[in-house]
N, C-alpha and C positions, 0 to 999 in steps of 0.2 A: 806219416806225421803231417798235420795240417798247418794252416796259417791263421793268425789272428786278424782283427779288423784293420790293422795297420799294414797287413801283408807280410808280417814277420813270421818266421817259422816258429811254431810252438814246440817247446821241448816236451819230450814224452813224460808222462807221469812218473815212470820209473826213474828217469834221469833227474827230475826235480826232487823226488824223494831221496835219491842217493846223495845229492848235494846237501840237502838239509840234514841227513843222518850223520855224515862225517863231521859236519860243522857243529852239530849238537853234541856229538861225542867229545870233540876237542874242548868245547865249552864246559862240558861236565867234568872232564879231567882237570881242567884249569880250576874250576870251583872246588874240587876235592883237594887240590894242592893248597889253595888259599885257606880252606877250612881246616887244614892240618890232618885231614884223613890220609893224605899221601904226603909224607914229609920230604923235605929237600934231602938229596943224597940217596933216596930209595931207588932201587933198580926195579923197574916194572917188568912184568912177565912178557914173554914174546907175543908177537902179533896174533899167533894162532890161539893162545890162551885168552888174550884180551877180546878177540873176536867172539869166543864162546861166552865170555862175561856179558858182552853187550848184544850178543845174538846177531852179529853181522859178519861179513866176510873179512878175511885178513887184509884185503886191499883197502876196504873202508877204514880199518884201524890204521893202516899205514898212512893214508891221506890225513887222518885226524892228527897223528903225531907230526906229520910234515908241517901242518899249520902251527902247531905249538913250537916246533923247532925254529921256525922263522923268527920268533921273538925270544929265542934261547930259554924258553920255559923248560924244555927237555933237550936231551942230546940222544940221538938215535945211533946205536952201534950195530953195524952189520952183523947179523947172526948172533948177537949177544944181548938183545933186549934194549931197554930205554932207561936212561938215567934222568931223574928229576933234578934240574939244576937250580931253579930260582922260583921261590914263592912270590917275590916281588914282581918278577916278569910275568908270572901267572896272573897277578892282579892287573898288570898293564894290558895283558891279552884280553881279559874280561872287559876292561874299560874300552878298549879299542874295537872289539868285535861284538860286544853285547848288543849294541843298538843295531849294528849291521845284520846280525843274525835275526833279531826281532823283526827288522824291516823285511828281510828275505822271507821269513815265515809268513808275515802279513801279505806279501806279494803272492806267495804260493797260494795262500788261502783265498786271496782275491780272485786269482785265476780259476781256482776250483769253483768259486761261487758263480763266476761269469759262465763257465762251462755248464754248471748245473742250470743256470738261468736260460742258457741257449737250448739245453735239452728240454726244459719245461716249455719254452716257447714252441719248439718243434712239435712236442706232444699235443699242446693246446691247438696248434694249427691243424694237426691230423684229426683231433677230436671234432673241431669245428667243421672241417671238411666232411667228415662222416655224418655229422648231424644235418648239414645242408643237403647232402646226397639223400639221406633218409627222408627228409622233409619233402624234397622234390619228388622222390618216388611215391610217397604217400599222396601228395597232391595230384600226381598224374594218375594214380589208381583210384582216387576218391574225389570226383569233381564237385561234391557237395560241401558246403561250408555253412557256418551259422552267422547270422547278422541280426541287427535290431532295428526296429522302426517305431517311432513315437506317434501316437494318435493326437493330432492337434485339435483344439476345440472346434475348428471349422470342418472337420472331417465328416464326410457323408456316411461313414460306417458307425458312428456313435449310436448307442442305444439299440444296436442290432446284435443278433447272435452270429457266431461264425457260420452256423448252418443256414441262417436266413441269407447271409451274404454269399453263400456258396464260395467261401474264401479260397479253398484249395482249387476248386474248378476254375476260378477267375485268375489265380496267380501262380498255381502249381508250387506254392510254398507251404510248408507244414509248420504250424504254430506249435512249438514245443514248450513254451512257457510264456506267462504274462507277468510283468513286474508292475505292481499297483500299490502305491502309497507305502512303500517300504517292505511289502510282502511279495512273495513269489507264488504264482499259481502254476503248478507243473502239469503238463499234459492236459491243457484245457479242452473240454469236450465241445461238441457243436452247439450246446445250449448256453455257453458262457456269453454274457452280454458285454460288449465293449464299451469302455468309458473314456472320457477325455483324459489325456496324459498317460494312458496305458502304454507301456513299452512292450511291444511284441518281440519275442525272441523266436526267430524262424530258421528253418533249414531249407536250403535250395541250391540251385546252381547259379552261375553268374547272371543268367537272364532273368531269374525270378525277382531279384532285388529291385530292378527297374519296374517290373510289373507290379510289385507290392507297393512301392512308393506312389506310383500313378493311381493305384486302386484306392488307397486310403486317403489320398488328397482330394 
């Protein structure tokens, strides 16, 4: 059993559900009495039969009747069932405990959402960590990366081809594309003539970028 952010012990889900179930059953029985489905003076079946009707344990039914007995909605007889005493008291029980049960239900749901949020945060953290690890492994195994350089109007490379410039021999960077006036020239050959404001898309290692910038300027 863990603790919440205030350091308080968190009740187990089973315990929270158990509290909600017997309170809900008590409220349901009270509503059935008020609606006339269960009349005053009627003797209800034993706990074992009621537990079958609601699909819960006899102990849960006993706790539900105990709540109703506190306001004299019913009277519990040892080993002889339960007597419905007062429709009026059943209405009082609903008025007194209705909001409390609704609040309890909301609190339970709030805690469930907080736990779900915490689980999502943990999963996102693990996914992010895995992505970072994968990226670092890829970077370590592949030292090459892509980068871009723009040919300024004063560049000495203008109006010359990549072949004439011996571009790869001078920079050790590979030109994989040229962006020119809104279009893209993929895999330009050695005969492509460079123009002002061409954006060269290159592949190389860390050292090649400095070499390319120095060369085209």
